[in-house]
C-alpha positions as CSV (number, residue, x, y, z in Angstrom):
1,R,-16.5,-6.0,-24.1
2,L,-17.9,-6.4,-27.5
3,M,-15.1,-7.0,-30.0
4,D,-12.6,-7.6,-27.0
5,A,-12.8,-3.9,-26.0
6,V,-10.9,-2.9,-22.9
7,D,-11.8,-0.1,-20.5
8,P,-9.4,2.8,-21.3
9,S,-8.8,3.2,-17.5
10,L,-7.1,-0.2,-17.5
11,V,-4.7,0.9,-20.3
12,D,-4.0,4.1,-18.4
13,R,-3.3,2.0,-15.2
14,A,-0.9,-0.2,-17.2
15,T,0.9,2.7,-18.7
16,E,1.4,4.3,-15.3
17,A,2.7,1.0,-13.8
18,L,5.2,0.7,-16.7
19,R,6.5,4.2,-16.2
20,E,7.5,3.2,-12.7
21,V,9.7,0.3,-13.8
22,D,13.5,1.0,-13.4
23,G,15.1,1.2,-16.8
24,V,12.0,2.3,-18.7
25,V,12.4,5.7,-20.3
26,G,9.2,5.7,-22.3
27,V,6.1,3.8,-23.0
28,D,5.4,3.8,-26.7
29,G,2.4,1.6,-26.8
30,V,0.1,-0.6,-24.7
31,R,-2.5,-2.8,-26.4
32,M,-4.8,-5.0,-24.3
33,R,-7.5,-7.5,-25.2
34,W,-9.8,-9.9,-23.5
35,I,-9.3,-13.6,-24.2
36,G,-12.2,-15.2,-22.4
37,H,-12.1,-14.0,-18.9
38,A,-8.5,-13.0,-18.9
39,L,-6.6,-10.0,-20.3
40,R,-3.5,-10.1,-22.4
41,A,-1.2,-7.2,-23.2
42,E,1.3,-6.2,-25.8
43,V,3.7,-3.4,-24.8
44,D,6.4,-1.3,-26.5
45,L,8.9,0.2,-24.1
46,A,11.9,2.5,-24.7
47,V,15.0,1.8,-22.7
48,P,18.2,3.9,-22.6
49,P,20.3,3.6,-25.8
50,G,23.4,1.4,-25.4
51,V,22.0,-0.9,-22.6
52,T,23.1,-4.5,-22.9
53,V,20.7,-7.1,-24.2
54,E,20.7,-8.6,-20.7
55,D,19.7,-5.3,-19.1
56,A,16.9,-4.7,-21.7
57,H,15.6,-8.2,-21.0
58,R,15.7,-7.6,-17.3
59,T,13.7,-4.4,-17.8
60,A,11.2,-6.2,-20.0
61,H,10.7,-9.0,-17.5
62,A,10.3,-6.5,-14.6
63,A,7.7,-4.6,-16.7
64,E,5.7,-7.8,-17.3
65,H,5.8,-8.6,-13.6
66,R,4.7,-5.1,-12.6
67,L,1.8,-5.3,-15.1
68,T,0.5,-8.6,-14.0
69,H,0.2,-7.2,-10.4
70,A,-1.1,-3.7,-11.4
71,V,-3.9,-4.7,-13.7
72,P,-6.6,-7.0,-12.5
73,R,-7.2,-10.2,-14.6
74,L,-4.1,-9.6,-16.7
75,T,-2.5,-13.0,-17.0
76,A,0.3,-12.3,-19.5
77,A,2.1,-9.6,-21.4
78,T,4.4,-9.6,-24.4
79,V,6.9,-6.8,-23.9
80,H,9.2,-5.4,-26.6
81,A,12.0,-3.2,-25.5
82,H,13.8,-0.9,-27.9
83,P,16.4,1.9,-27.6
84,A,15.0,5.3,-27.0
85,T,15.7,7.9,-29.7
86,A,16.9,11.4,-29.0
87,P,14.1,14.0,-28.9
């Protein structure tokens, strides 16, 4: 854990958990770091274009909840939801 490094399998576990959240259409980034004996995460999620702010907030909150239960020692996550772009 030198320099706050996180095992890549934890990032993979977080990404998979996020993909299972209703309303998430893409996971664009997951960053995790150790702070003492706890993990913190920053996440960028894509949600369907045109969803309301309330729906995007609900999705972000559900994603944070899912993460804290899926990743051991993860105590908090900052989740940013943005509209997905067309491929």
